[in-house]
N, C-alpha and C positions, 0 to 999 in steps of 0.2 A: 738222774747222772750217779759216775762210780766212781767210788774213791779207795783208793789203799788204806781199808779200815784200819791195817797194822804189819807194818814193815820190821820185820824182827832180825836178832843177828842171835844166832845160837852159841853161845860161850863154850868151848870144846870140854869135855872130860879129862881127866886124867885119874890115875890111880892117887888115891889119898889126897885130893885135889882141896886145899884150904883157901880160904876165901881172900886175901891178897894174890895167889898165884892167880886165881880167877879173875881177879880185878885189871891184872898184867895185862891179859890177855885183853881185856875189853877195852883198856886203856890201847893199848897196841893195836886194835883192827879198827878202832873207832874214827878213823880218818879215813878208812876204805868205807866202811860205814856209811857215814855223812855222804862219801860223794857222789853213792848210790842213786841220792837224790835227784842227784844232775841228769841223771838217766832216763826218769821216769816221766813217762807222759800225764802221767795222772796223778793228782795231787794226794799229798800223803797224808792222812791223817792224825797219827799214832806211829810214833816210835819203839821197837822194845829190845829188851833184853833179856835172853831165855837162860838161864844156871841151871848145870847140873847139880846134882846131890853137892854140895859142899862140907868137910871135915872143919865144924868146928864145936865146943863146946855148951851146950843146948841153952846153959846157962847164960851165954856172951848173944845172944839171939838180939835183945835190941840194941847192943852194939854194933852186931855186923848189919842189921838193918839200918839205923843212922848212916853207917860205912860205907854202906853200897847205895843209899841213895848221895850221898854228895857226889860220889862218882858217876851217876847220872846226869845231877847237874850240871857238872863240868864237861860231860859228853853228848848234851843235847839229846839223852835221852829221856824220852818220858815215861815210862814204867820197865821195873824188871817184876820177875816171880823168882821163888824162892823155892824151891820143893824142900820139904820136908823129912820125906820120906814116913815109914813108920813110927810111930813114937807114939808112947801112951799119951791120952788125950790132959791126963788129969797131970802132968809132971810138966806140959807145956803152957797149958790154957793161960796160967798168969804174964807167962814170957811172951806168949801170941799177942794179947792183949796189949800189953805195953808196948810191942815193935809196931802195933796197928797203930795206936794213940799217937808213937814218937814219930809215922813218917806219914806221906802221901801219897809216893809213887810206886810202893811195894806194896807186891803182894805174894799172896803164898798158898801154898797146898799142903797137906797132910794124909797120908797113904793108909785106908783103913783095911786094902786085901789086894787082893790077886783076885785076875778073872779065874782062877782054877781053885780060889776057895769059895766055898759056900756059902754065903753070906746069912745065911738063917743058924748057923750059930755063933755069928758075932756079937760081943756085948757092945751095944751102940751105945748107951745109957750117958760114958762118958766123953762119949763124941755130940752128944745132946746139951751136956755142961757145959760144953767146951765154947759152943757157940751162943750160949745165954753169958758164959764167961766175957766171951769178946761184945758182946753185946752193954752188959752193964758195965765195963770198963774204958770200953771205946767208943761205943754209940753205932746206930745201926749203921753208917757210913761204912765205918770199917768192915762191917758182915759183907759187902760187897767184894771186900778182895780178899778174900778167902773161902777157899774149897775142900771139900773131901772130895778125895779124889779113888773112885773104886777099880781097881784095873791101872796099868799106864804108871802114872800119867802118860797120856801121849806125847810126841814132838809135835806141836802146835803152834801157833803164834798166838792162839785164843788163853784167855787166863780166866782165871787161875789155875787151871786143872794143866798144866805143860812142863815139861823137863826138856832138857839140854841134852841128847847123847850124841851131836857129832857138832863139829863148827861149821858155820852154814848159816844160809839164808831163809828165811818163809816169807810167808807172806796170807794176809787174806783181805778179802774185798770187801768194801757196802756197796750193794748191788742189791738190794730188794728193791729199791724204788724206780729201779731200770728197769727188772723185772718186771713190776707189775705194769709198766707202761707198754711194754713188749706184748705183752698179757691182755691188757685192753686194744690194742692195733688192731687184733684179730686178722692178723695176717695167717699166711699157710704153714710158717716155720713151726717145726716141733718143740718141745721144750729142750730134747736135746741141743739144738741150732740156734735157741734163744742163747741158750747159759755157753756153750762154746763160742758166741760173738760177742759174749761180755767179757769171758774170763782169754780166749786166749790170746789177745794181742797185750793184754797185762801180763801174763804169766811169761810171754817170751824176750818183752824189754827187762824183765825182772832177773831171767835167767842169766841174757846176755850182759848185764849189770852186773851181776854177782860174779861171774865168768871174768869178766875183764877186773876186777878188783880182785883176783883170786881167792873168790869163796866158793863152796859149794852150792850148788842150787838145791835146796833139802826140797822146795815144793811150795806149793797152791793150800790150804787148808781151805776147800771150796766152799763149806757149811752157807748155809742161807740164815742169815742172823740179823736180826731187822735192828732198825735205830727210830725209834718213834715213829711219826708218821712214816717212814720207810717200813712198812708193817711185812711180817712173815704171814700173820694171822690171816691179811687181807687177799693175801696171792693163796694161801691155803681156799678161802673162802671165794674165790674166783675161781678154783678150779674143780672145787665140789660144787656149786653152786647151792651153795646154802651156808648158813651162819657156824660161824667155830667152833665144833664139839658136837655139830649136830651130825648127822646121816653123808659118809662120805668122806669125811676130814682124817679119817686112818689113810684111809686109801690114796687121799690125795698128797698127804704125809711120804708114802711108800714111795708115790710116782715121782716126787722132786727127787726124793733118796736115790732111787734107780737113775736120774738126769747125771744127778750131780755124779754120781758113782761114776757113768762114763766118761769123764770129762779127765778120768788117770790116761783114756785108753791116750788123750792126745797131749799132754803135760806132765809135770809130775805132779801128785800132788801127796798131802802131809798131814795127818791130824785126823780131824772126826766125819769130816763132808757129811752131812748130815744136816738135816732142819733141826735149827734151833731157836728154842721159845722160852728168851728171858720176860718173865712178867715186865719188870720196871723197864725193859727197853723198848716193848709194844705198845704203842699206844691204842691201839684196835684190843690186846689180853688186858691192858687196862681197862680199857672201858667194859669190859665183861666183866672185869675182878669186881669193878664197884659194882654192879649191879646184878651179882649174883650169881653169873653163871656159868662160874669158873670156881673150881677150887685146887688146894697142894695135891689132892686124890686124883685128879682130873689129867692133870699136868702129869704126875706121877704115871699113870695109864699107857700116856704118851710115850715114854718112853721105848714102847715093842715097836716103834715104829721112828722114832728122834733120838736123838742121841744126846740132847740136853734139856729132858722134861719135866728135870728142877733146877731151874737156874733162875737166879734175880726174883725167889717168890718171897715176899713179905709178911711172915705169921705175928700173931697175937704175942707178943712179949709173957703173956700168962699162960702159953701154952706147957702141957707136964712135960717133961723130960720123958717118961714113958713115951707118950705118942708120939714125939719128934722121933725118938731113936726107932721108932717103927715105920715111921715114913721114911726116915731115910734107908730100912732094911728095905723095907718093898722096894724103893728105887734100884737098889741094890741086886734083888733078886732079878727082878726084869733086863737089868744089864748082865747078871751071869745067863740066864737063859738064853740073852741075844747073842754074849758072846763078844760084846765090845765095851770098852771104859767110857766111864761116864764123869763127871765132876760133878758135886751138889753141892748148887751154893744158895742159903737161906739165910733171910734178912730178920731181924726179930725187932718190933718197934711196941711203943706202949701206946695202944691204941687197939680198936676195935673191930671186926671185919667190916671190910668196904668203907671205912675209914682213909682218907688222904694222909701220909705222911713225906715230910721231908726227907732227902737221902742224900743230901749235901749235894757232890759235884752233878748229881744226876736230878731231873726232874723229880716232882711229886708223884707217885703211884700209890695207889691200895693196900690196904691190909686184904689179904682171903682167908676164908676158913681153912682148916684141916681135910673136911670133908664137908659136903652140904648136908643139912640136915635132912633126916630122912621124914619120908612122906608116909609113913608106914603105922599102924593102928599102935 
């Protein structure tokens, strides 16, 4: 079954936009946004709002977050993301932790650098300390609502690494289960044809509904994103005819990405448009992580062919700041070489590798190590 994973309203930016102006625009468009549901022949799982970079005093972040969450409740929107741009992590750590602790519907991203900035020279220890501060003050669930953005963040319905650059509507789909079934049916359809049959009718519905309500149709982020039993890793295993992480894995991800990219020939796309591998949202990845077959560095290495190679990864809270910083740097270096933005979402937990932990609104997931133990002498 295919679902609209997120139907997303992008709040239009303006020069020096403040919070109240942005909320007035959101409220003004909320009824039209709500009407989009009536046009959809596909079930909508979540409704979201993406904000542009807003102008407010940094110390007001907790108050701003609460204000925005109140408006979300009033307008029937499930989640929103606030892009914070570039800030010194040491200046926003406590404020961000307090904001995450005081809300449940707000996501955030902090920009580490632009794609033309070589991350090998970044001081990322403060960013590592920020993640630890969020964990210590707000807990593991709060970590799921924060991302480090390197490059961008792009215009996408996927959270938390997103930012609005124009007024309009975007969407993404939950389609891993449907694609898995199509691959198992062993018909003569190509991967391109399978994906087009999933996406085209939904994209047309959303485009026409958006235009009917006076919105620009920004596009679909066609990324393959899992949800528990609807596993991206199992699709990769079907294509490679091997266990995930074994020979053929990277080539299978590459083939999927080529076919996903080809969808832009048929309808407007936006955002990442690549295979996503969020460990805590994919039951096959969780299984492999609990068995010791997957480390954070394994997932980082896949950024060379996949956009979100370090997403929803759970690490022991005892990890050293320097090690965490270098993990971030390795992820960013691959994105720098690839020339595409990424979001990094790491969750800390008071547990050892291979233990399962509770993530609040997410099902339990295993802690994994930074790297597999060396088998050398």
